[in-house]
C-alpha positions as CSV (number, residue, x, y, z in Angstrom):
1,X,0.1,0.1,-0.1
2,X,1.7,3.5,-0.8
3,X,0.6,6.5,1.2
4,X,0.5,9.9,-0.1
5,X,1.4,13.1,1.6
6,X,1.5,16.8,0.4
7,X,3.0,19.8,1.5
8,X,4.7,22.9,0.4
9,X,8.1,22.0,1.2
10,X,9.7,18.5,1.7
11,X,13.2,18.3,4.0
12,X,15.1,15.4,3.5
13,X,17.2,14.8,6.7
14,X,16.9,15.8,10.4
15,X,19.9,17.1,11.2
16,X,20.6,20.9,12.3
17,X,20.3,22.0,8.8
18,X,17.1,20.3,8.0
19,X,15.7,21.6,11.2
20,X,16.8,25.3,10.7
21,X,15.2,25.1,7.2
22,X,12.0,23.8,8.3
23,X,11.7,26.0,11.4
24,X,12.3,29.0,8.9
25,X,9.6,27.8,6.4
26,X,7.1,27.2,9.3
27,X,7.7,30.9,10.1
28,X,7.0,32.1,6.7
29,X,3.8,30.4,6.7
30,X,4.6,27.1,4.6
31,X,3.7,23.6,5.4
32,X,6.7,21.3,6.1
33,X,7.3,17.7,5.7
34,X,10.5,16.3,7.2
35,X,11.6,12.7,6.4
36,X,14.2,11.4,9.0
37,X,15.9,8.1,8.7
38,X,16.7,7.8,12.2
39,X,14.5,7.5,15.5
40,X,12.6,10.2,17.1
41,X,15.2,10.3,20.3
42,X,18.0,11.1,17.8
43,X,16.1,13.8,16.0
44,X,19.0,16.4,15.2
45,X,21.5,13.9,13.7
46,X,25.2,14.5,14.4
47,X,24.7,17.7,16.1
48,X,23.2,16.0,18.9
49,X,26.3,14.5,19.6
50,X,28.7,17.4,18.8
51,X,30.6,20.1,20.9
52,X,29.1,23.4,19.7
53,X,32.4,25.1,18.6
54,X,31.4,27.9,16.1
55,X,33.8,30.0,14.2
56,X,32.2,33.2,14.2
57,X,33.5,36.8,13.0
58,X,33.3,40.0,14.7
59,X,31.1,39.2,17.5
60,X,30.6,41.3,20.9
61,X,32.6,38.4,22.4
62,X,35.5,39.0,20.5
63,X,35.4,42.7,21.1
64,X,35.2,42.1,24.9
65,X,38.5,40.1,24.5
66,X,40.1,42.8,22.4
67,X,40.1,40.3,19.3
68,X,40.0,42.9,16.2
69,X,38.5,40.6,13.9
70,X,36.8,41.7,10.4
71,X,34.9,39.8,7.4
72,X,37.9,41.2,5.5
73,X,40.4,39.6,7.7
74,X,38.6,36.2,8.1
75,X,38.1,35.9,4.3
76,X,41.9,36.3,3.9
77,X,42.5,33.6,6.4
78,X,39.7,31.4,5.0
79,X,41.1,31.3,1.5
80,X,44.6,31.0,2.2
81,X,44.1,28.1,4.7
82,X,41.6,26.6,2.5
83,X,43.7,27.1,-0.6
84,X,41.3,28.6,-2.7
85,X,42.2,31.2,-5.2
86,X,42.2,34.9,-3.8
87,X,40.2,35.7,-7.2
88,X,38.2,33.2,-9.4
89,X,40.7,32.8,-12.0
90,X,42.3,29.9,-12.6
91,X,41.1,26.1,-13.3
92,X,37.7,25.0,-12.4
93,X,36.9,28.7,-12.5
94,X,33.0,28.0,-11.5
95,X,33.6,25.7,-8.6
96,X,35.7,28.2,-7.0
97,X,33.2,31.1,-7.8
98,X,30.5,29.2,-5.8
99,X,32.9,28.3,-3.1
100,X,34.4,31.7,-2.6
101,X,30.9,33.3,-2.9
102,X,29.9,31.1,0.0
103,X,33.1,31.9,1.8
104,X,32.4,35.5,1.8
105,X,28.6,35.1,2.7
106,X,29.9,33.0,5.7
107,X,32.5,35.7,6.9
108,X,29.9,38.8,6.4
109,X,27.0,37.1,7.7
110,X,28.1,34.7,10.6
111,X,27.6,37.6,13.2
112,X,24.0,38.8,12.1
113,X,22.7,35.3,10.9
114,X,24.3,32.9,13.4
115,X,25.5,34.7,16.6
116,X,22.4,37.3,16.7
117,X,20.1,35.1,15.5
118,X,21.2,32.1,17.9
119,X,20.9,34.8,21.0
120,X,17.6,35.6,19.9
121,X,16.4,32.1,20.2
122,X,17.6,31.9,24.1
123,X,21.1,30.4,23.4
124,X,24.4,31.6,25.1
125,X,27.9,31.2,24.5
126,X,30.7,30.6,26.9
127,X,32.7,33.6,27.8
128,X,35.9,32.8,26.0
129,X,37.3,32.6,22.4
130,X,39.4,29.9,21.7
131,X,42.3,30.0,19.1
132,X,42.5,26.8,16.9
133,X,43.7,25.9,13.5
134,X,46.5,28.7,13.8
135,X,48.4,27.1,10.5
136,X,51.4,25.4,11.0
137,X,53.2,28.6,10.2
138,X,50.9,31.3,10.9
139,X,48.6,30.7,7.8
140,X,45.3,29.5,9.6
141,X,43.3,31.6,12.0
142,X,45.4,34.9,12.5
143,X,43.0,35.9,15.6
144,X,40.7,33.5,18.0
145,X,37.4,32.9,16.3
146,X,36.1,29.6,18.2
147,X,32.7,30.3,20.1
148,X,31.4,27.5,22.2
149,X,27.6,27.2,22.7
150,X,27.0,27.2,26.5
151,X,25.1,23.4,26.6
152,X,27.0,22.2,23.8
153,X,25.3,21.6,20.2
154,X,22.9,19.3,21.9
155,X,21.4,22.3,23.5
156,X,21.4,24.1,20.4
157,X,19.6,21.2,18.6
158,X,16.8,21.3,21.8
159,X,16.3,24.8,21.5
160,X,15.7,24.8,17.8
161,X,13.3,21.9,18.1
162,X,11.3,23.5,20.5
163,X,11.2,26.4,18.5
164,X,10.3,24.2,15.5
165,X,7.1,22.8,17.5
166,X,6.0,26.2,18.8
167,X,6.2,27.4,15.1
168,X,4.0,24.4,14.2
169,X,0.3,26.1,13.9
170,X,-2.5,24.6,12.4
171,X,-0.6,21.3,12.2
172,X,1.5,22.4,9.3
173,X,4.6,20.1,10.4
174,X,4.9,16.6,9.6
175,X,7.6,14.4,10.9
176,X,8.3,11.3,9.5
177,X,11.0,9.4,11.4
178,X,12.6,6.0,10.3
179,X,11.8,6.9,6.7
180,X,14.3,6.6,4.0
181,X,14.1,8.7,0.7
182,X,14.9,6.4,-2.4
183,X,14.4,8.7,-5.2
184,X,13.0,12.0,-6.1
185,X,9.9,12.7,-8.2
186,X,10.5,15.1,-11.1
187,X,8.3,16.1,-14.3
188,X,9.5,18.4,-17.2
189,X,12.8,19.5,-15.1
190,X,10.8,20.4,-12.0
191,X,11.5,18.3,-9.0
192,X,8.0,17.6,-7.2
193,X,8.5,15.2,-4.4
194,X,10.3,12.3,-3.4
195,X,9.3,8.4,-2.7
196,X,10.3,7.2,0.8
197,X,10.2,4.0,2.5
198,X,8.7,3.3,5.8
199,X,11.8,1.3,7.3
200,X,9.6,0.0,10.4
201,X,6.7,-1.2,7.9
202,X,8.3,-1.3,4.4
203,X,5.3,0.5,3.2
204,X,6.1,3.2,0.5
205,X,5.2,6.7,1.0
206,X,4.9,9.3,-1.8
207,X,5.7,12.9,-0.7
208,X,4.5,15.6,-3.0
209,X,6.1,19.1,-2.4
210,X,7.1,21.8,-5.3
211,X,10.2,22.3,-3.1
212,X,12.6,19.5,-1.7
213,X,15.6,20.4,0.4
214,X,18.1,17.8,0.7
215,X,19.7,17.8,4.2
216,X,21.2,14.6,4.2
217,X,24.7,14.9,5.5
218,X,28.1,14.1,3.6
219,X,30.0,10.9,2.8
220,X,32.1,10.4,5.4
221,X,29.4,7.9,7.5
222,X,30.1,5.3,5.1
223,X,33.9,4.3,4.6
224,X,33.2,2.7,1.2
225,X,32.5,6.2,-0.2
226,X,35.3,7.7,2.1
227,X,38.0,5.3,0.3
228,X,36.4,5.5,-3.2
229,X,36.6,9.3,-3.0
230,X,39.9,9.7,-1.0
231,X,42.4,10.6,-3.8
232,X,40.0,12.7,-5.7
233,X,39.7,16.7,-6.1
234,X,38.0,19.2,-7.8
235,X,35.0,18.5,-10.0
236,X,34.2,14.6,-10.8
237,X,33.7,12.7,-13.9
238,X,29.8,12.2,-14.4
239,X,30.8,8.7,-15.9
240,X,31.9,7.8,-12.6
241,X,28.7,9.0,-10.9
242,X,30.2,11.8,-9.6
243,X,31.3,10.1,-6.4
244,X,33.0,6.9,-7.4
245,X,31.5,3.4,-7.3
246,X,28.3,3.5,-5.4
247,X,27.1,-0.4,-5.8
248,X,27.9,-2.0,-2.9
249,X,29.3,-4.8,-4.9
250,X,31.9,-2.8,-6.6
251,X,35.4,-2.8,-6.1
252,X,36.8,0.4,-4.5
253,X,39.1,2.3,-7.0
254,X,41.8,3.0,-4.6
255,X,44.9,0.8,-6.1
256,X,46.2,4.0,-8.0
257,X,46.8,6.2,-5.1
258,X,49.2,8.9,-5.5
259,X,52.0,8.9,-2.9
260,X,51.1,12.0,-1.6
261,X,47.8,11.1,-0.5
262,X,48.4,7.8,1.4
263,X,45.2,6.2,3.2
264,X,45.2,4.1,6.4
265,X,44.4,0.8,6.2
266,X,41.6,0.9,8.9
267,X,39.8,4.0,10.3
268,X,37.3,4.8,12.9
269,X,33.9,6.5,12.0
270,X,33.0,9.6,14.0
271,X,30.4,10.9,11.0
272,X,26.7,9.9,11.2
273,X,26.4,6.3,9.9
274,X,23.3,7.3,7.4
275,X,25.7,10.0,5.9
276,X,26.4,7.9,2.9
277,X,26.1,9.8,-0.2
278,X,23.2,7.9,-1.5
279,X,21.2,11.1,-2.6
280,X,24.4,12.7,-4.1
281,X,24.3,9.7,-6.4
282,X,20.7,9.8,-7.3
283,X,20.9,13.7,-8.0
284,X,24.1,13.0,-9.9
285,X,22.6,10.2,-12.0
286,X,19.1,11.3,-12.6
287,X,19.3,15.1,-12.6
288,X,23.0,15.8,-13.8
289,X,23.6,17.3,-10.5
290,X,27.0,18.8,-10.3
291,X,29.3,17.4,-7.3
292,X,32.6,19.1,-6.5
293,X,35.5,18.3,-3.9
294,X,34.2,14.9,-2.7
295,X,37.8,14.0,-2.1
296,X,38.5,16.9,0.4
297,X,37.3,15.6,3.9
298,X,37.6,16.9,7.5
299,X,38.8,14.1,9.3
300,X,40.6,14.0,12.9
301,X,44.2,12.2,13.4
302,X,43.4,11.3,16.9
303,X,40.5,8.8,17.4
304,X,39.8,5.6,19.7
305,X,37.0,3.2,19.5
306,X,34.0,4.2,21.7
307,X,33.7,2.1,25.0
308,X,30.0,1.8,24.3
309,X,29.6,2.3,20.4
310,X,26.3,3.5,19.1
311,X,27.0,1.9,15.9
312,X,29.6,-0.5,14.0
313,X,33.1,1.3,13.8
314,X,32.2,4.2,16.3
315,X,35.1,5.9,17.4
316,X,35.6,9.2,19.7
317,X,37.6,11.9,18.7
318,X,40.1,13.0,21.2
319,X,41.4,16.4,21.2
320,X,45.2,15.8,21.2
321,X,47.0,16.8,24.2
322,X,49.7,19.7,23.1
323,X,52.3,18.2,25.6
324,X,51.9,14.3,24.8
325,X,54.6,13.1,22.6
326,X,53.3,11.6,19.3
327,X,54.7,8.4,18.5
328,X,54.6,5.6,15.5
329,X,53.9,2.0,15.9
330,X,57.7,1.4,17.3
331,X,57.1,4.0,20.1
332,X,59.5,6.6,18.0
333,X,58.7,10.3,17.9
334,X,57.1,11.2,14.8
335,X,59.2,13.6,13.0
336,X,61.2,15.5,12.3
337,X,58.6,18.1,12.9
338,X,56.7,16.9,15.7
339,X,52.9,16.6,15.7
340,X,51.2,19.1,17.8
341,X,47.7,19.9,17.7
342,X,45.9,23.1,17.3
343,X,47.7,24.2,14.2
344,X,46.6,22.3,11.1
345,X,44.4,19.5,11.2
346,X,44.6,18.5,7.6
347,X,48.3,18.4,8.0
348,X,48.4,16.2,11.0
349,X,45.8,13.6,9.2
350,X,48.2,13.4,6.3
351,X,51.4,12.6,8.5
352,X,49.1,10.1,10.5
353,X,48.1,8.6,6.9
354,X,52.1,8.1,6.1
355,X,52.8,5.9,9.0
356,X,53.6,2.3,8.2
357,X,50.7,1.1,10.6
358,X,47.2,2.5,10.7
359,X,47.5,3.7,14.3
360,X,49.9,5.7,16.6
361,X,50.3,6.5,19.9
362,X,50.2,9.4,22.5
363,X,52.6,9.2,25.2
364,X,52.0,11.3,28.2
365,X,51.6,11.2,32.0
366,X,48.7,11.9,34.5
367,X,50.0,15.7,35.0
368,X,49.3,16.4,31.3
369,X,46.2,14.3,31.0
370,X,44.3,16.0,33.9
371,X,45.1,19.3,32.4
372,X,44.9,18.8,28.6
373,X,43.0,15.5,27.8
374,X,39.4,16.0,26.3
375,X,37.1,14.3,24.1
376,X,35.1,16.1,21.2
377,X,31.5,16.3,21.7
378,X,28.7,16.5,24.1
379,X,28.9,12.9,25.5
380,X,32.1,13.7,27.2
381,X,31.8,17.1,28.1
382,X,28.9,16.8,30.7
383,X,29.6,20.4,32.8
384,X,29.5,22.2,29.5
385,X,26.9,20.1,27.9
386,X,24.6,20.5,31.5
387,X,25.4,24.0,31.8
388,X,27.6,23.2,35.2
389,X,29.6,26.6,35.4
390,X,31.3,25.8,38.7
391,X,32.2,22.3,38.0
392,X,33.4,23.1,34.9
393,X,35.6,25.8,36.4
394,X,36.8,23.4,38.8
395,X,37.8,21.2,36.4
396,X,39.5,23.3,34.2
397,X,41.4,25.0,37.2
398,X,42.0,21.6,38.8
399,X,42.4,19.0,36.3
400,X,39.6,16.8,34.7
401,X,40.6,13.6,36.7
402,X,36.9,12.5,36.1
403,X,37.6,12.0,32.3
404,X,41.0,10.7,32.8
405,X,39.8,8.2,35.3
406,X,36.7,7.2,33.0
407,X,38.7,6.4,30.4
408,X,41.3,4.4,32.2
409,X,38.3,2.3,33.4
410,X,36.1,2.0,30.1
411,X,38.7,1.8,27.4
412,X,41.3,-0.8,26.6
413,X,42.9,1.7,24.3
414,X,43.8,4.2,27.3
415,X,46.7,2.3,29.0
416,X,48.3,3.4,32.2
417,X,51.3,2.1,34.2
418,X,53.9,3.3,36.6
419,X,57.0,2.6,34.2
420,X,57.6,2.7,30.8
421,X,58.7,-0.7,30.7
422,X,55.4,-1.7,32.0
423,X,53.6,0.6,29.7
424,X,55.7,-1.0,26.4
425,X,54.3,-4.4,27.4
426,X,50.6,-3.3,27.6
427,X,51.0,-1.5,24.3
428,X,52.4,-4.7,22.7
429,X,49.7,-6.7,24.1
430,X,47.1,-4.3,22.8
431,X,48.2,-4.6,19.1
432,X,49.1,-8.4,19.5
433,X,52.7,-7.5,18.4
434,X,56.4,-6.9,19.7
435,X,56.7,-3.4,17.8
436,X,57.4,-1.6,20.9
437,X,61.0,-2.2,22.4
438,X,61.0,-1.0,25.8
439,X,64.4,0.4,25.6
440,X,63.1,2.5,22.5
441,X,60.2,3.9,24.1
442,X,63.0,4.9,27.3
443,X,64.9,6.4,24.7
444,X,62.2,8.5,23.2
445,X,61.2,9.9,26.6
446,X,64.7,10.8,27.3
447,X,65.6,12.5,24.3
448,X,62.6,14.8,25.0
449,X,63.2,15.0,28.8
450,X,67.1,16.1,27.8
451,X,65.6,19.5,26.7
452,X,65.1,20.6,30.4
453,X,68.6,19.2,31.7
454,X,69.8,22.6,32.1
455,X,66.6,24.5,32.9
456,X,64.4,26.2,30.6
457,X,66.7,28.2,28.5
458,X,68.4,25.9,26.5
459,X,65.8,23.6,25.0
460,X,65.4,23.5,21.2
461,X,62.4,21.5,20.5
462,X,59.5,22.7,18.1
463,X,56.8,21.1,20.1
464,X,57.8,23.1,23.3
465,X,58.1,26.3,21.0
466,X,54.4,25.6,20.0
467,X,53.1,25.0,23.5
468,X,55.0,28.1,24.8
469,X,53.1,30.2,22.0
470,X,49.9,28.6,22.4
471,X,50.0,29.5,26.4
472,X,50.3,33.3,25.5
473,X,46.5,33.3,24.9
474,X,44.8,32.9,28.1
475,X,41.7,30.2,27.0
476,X,44.9,27.9,25.9
477,X,46.9,28.7,29.1
478,X,44.3,27.3,31.2
479,X,44.2,23.8,29.4
480,X,47.9,23.7,28.4
481,X,50.6,22.5,30.8
482,X,54.0,24.6,31.1
483,X,56.6,22.4,29.3
484,X,58.3,20.1,31.6
485,X,59.9,16.4,31.6
486,X,57.8,13.7,30.8
487,X,59.7,11.9,33.5
488,X,59.2,14.9,35.9
489,X,58.9,13.2,39.6
490,X,55.0,12.9,40.9
491,X,53.8,13.6,37.4
492,X,52.9,9.9,36.6
493,X,51.7,7.3,36.0
494,X,52.6,7.2,32.4
495,X,49.7,6.9,29.8
496,X,49.7,5.8,26.4
497,X,46.6,6.2,24.3
498,X,46.2,3.8,20.9
499,X,45.0,6.2,18.5
500,X,43.8,6.0,14.7
501,X,42.4,8.1,12.0
502,X,38.6,9.0,12.4
503,X,36.6,10.4,9.6
504,X,34.0,13.2,10.4
505,X,32.9,15.6,7.8
506,X,32.8,16.0,3.8
507,X,33.9,19.6,2.6
508,X,32.6,18.6,-0.6
509,X,28.9,18.0,-1.8
510,X,26.6,19.2,-4.3
511,X,27.3,22.4,-5.7
512,X,24.6,25.1,-4.8
513,X,24.5,28.9,-5.5
514,X,24.0,31.5,-2.6
515,X,20.3,30.4,-2.5
516,X,21.0,26.9,-1.7
517,X,19.8,25.8,-5.1
518,X,21.3,22.8,-6.5
519,X,23.1,23.4,-9.7
520,X,23.3,20.7,-12.9
521,X,26.7,20.4,-14.8
522,X,25.8,23.4,-16.9
523,X,25.7,25.4,-13.9
524,X,21.8,26.2,-14.0
525,X,19.5,25.5,-10.9
526,X,17.4,22.3,-10.8
527,X,14.0,23.4,-10.3
528,X,12.6,23.0,-7.0
529,X,15.4,21.3,-5.5
530,X,17.8,22.9,-2.7
531,X,20.7,21.4,-0.5
532,X,21.9,22.5,2.7
533,X,24.7,21.9,5.3
534,X,27.2,19.1,4.7
535,X,25.0,18.0,1.7
536,X,26.2,20.9,-0.1
537,X,29.6,20.9,1.2
538,X,28.6,23.5,3.8
539,X,27.6,25.8,0.6
540,X,28.6,26.0,-2.8
541,X,30.0,22.4,-2.9
542,X,33.1,23.0,-1.0
543,X,33.3,26.8,0.6
544,X,35.9,25.4,3.0
545,X,38.2,24.4,0.2
546,X,41.0,21.8,1.6
547,X,41.0,22.9,5.3
548,X,38.5,24.2,7.6
549,X,39.2,27.1,10.2
550,X,37.5,24.8,12.4
551,X,34.0,25.4,13.7
552,X,32.8,26.1,10.3
553,X,30.3,23.6,10.1
554,X,27.4,24.2,12.4
555,X,27.3,28.0,11.3
556,X,27.6,26.6,7.6
557,X,24.7,24.4,8.5
558,X,22.4,27.2,9.7
559,X,23.6,29.7,6.9
560,X,22.8,27.8,4.0
561,X,19.3,26.7,5.6
562,X,18.4,30.2,6.3
563,X,19.3,30.9,2.6
564,X,17.2,28.1,1.0
565,X,14.2,29.1,3.3
566,X,14.6,32.7,2.3
567,X,14.7,31.7,-1.4
568,X,11.6,29.6,-1.7
569,X,9.6,31.9,0.5
570,X,10.4,34.6,-1.8
571,X,10.3,32.8,-5.0
572,X,13.8,33.6,-6.1
């Protein structure tokens, strides 16, 4: 039996971008249907689990901290770090044109359309701006821009879902959970709705709407898609389906990988498992939708398996400790330039991917872990998530011993021992190998500690220099230890964390214009079809280029969603 439903707007996907699109459409007086594959308690998608960091430009909070940020400064940083051209000249001109247009829109509108809008919705930000992604050589964020939602992104989702229901006057909102869209209806070049399957009953549902908004996320929840697109850059060959093989039985085309972009043998999944690129494929194959930058991804270099996984391969993304030594599988420090977080995540992922084994080690002690160890996301930041400011301040000042003890108790990948020799034995037991020679691990620690043999005046180590630079900014100083020997008396026990690359976000997607309309291969809008959030590469099919300034994803969802809603509400 086929069920039919009709509305003014059909939103495919119940994540942040879909929720914001629906909210703005309801406020404009339109009727809306949201089709979401997940269960009602997971309405909100990946944002429910996210930390809630946002790169915002020219905010009052920046002004209070005397950060002289402007859209012009931010755009310069954005284009340089993302390796986008400062002008539209060069190869793939059209792709760059849309990416740059969205980058400019972001830096100019993140203050009024994200920061001010969220405040008006009742949300608050933590009273500090963090400085992330500074670039290896100062080529990233030239100023601090990373704002954190008080309550994490979970509070963001809850607030906007509550607003969604308040805006649902006269029953104009239909929510279909556990429904999967399999195809779009289209007639004479006009999208007219979609076909969905009720995954609880198997029944087909035909959804009629003159406007369809794809808010389906990216491709990084499917490791088949990640691997198929790992080595691709720019626009994609339509003969390849734009995203590479998408038949589950097709072999992955990864054997011709260029050496400059090695791929780990195994990876963890930090994306939403339903972000599989299926609708990207459908639009490309059936409507000539143009997909760009599918090979550009924002992954993280320091993941470890979730002790209580929500799905197969589920990983947690650690915020690496700046003071930890980042080691290869033999217990040797990766170099010659040491790996230090906070400067260039893209570079860290490349270096981790180049290693002989698909894992690395972080070597630290309890002193470092208590001050610096953190896990990204709402789940492991309860003081921020539950808005417990006094307890958050206490843990910041005295050390987050709660989280360290929790991971020691719950995760077999978080190893603790009083001696380096004992730690080496546990590291080998975990990997079922003899890769770690205790003498090598001891020599690695001794070589670093030798920097402090004559006090703090004669050290000559790039990791120490970067730590000292980070500590010049107040919020970083609170979360970064003063440089000291790893074997400092009283700082133990020693800790080794077994890390792998973890997939997260797609930087590419369906190409869109500034109205969030999906463009075809000729650069023309596909009538009635929009894409928002990660499905659109956070705007234009890849507004971030090769790198994000970090925190550009939640605002990118909001900006693209609001642009779409304005467009179909006004008929533009």
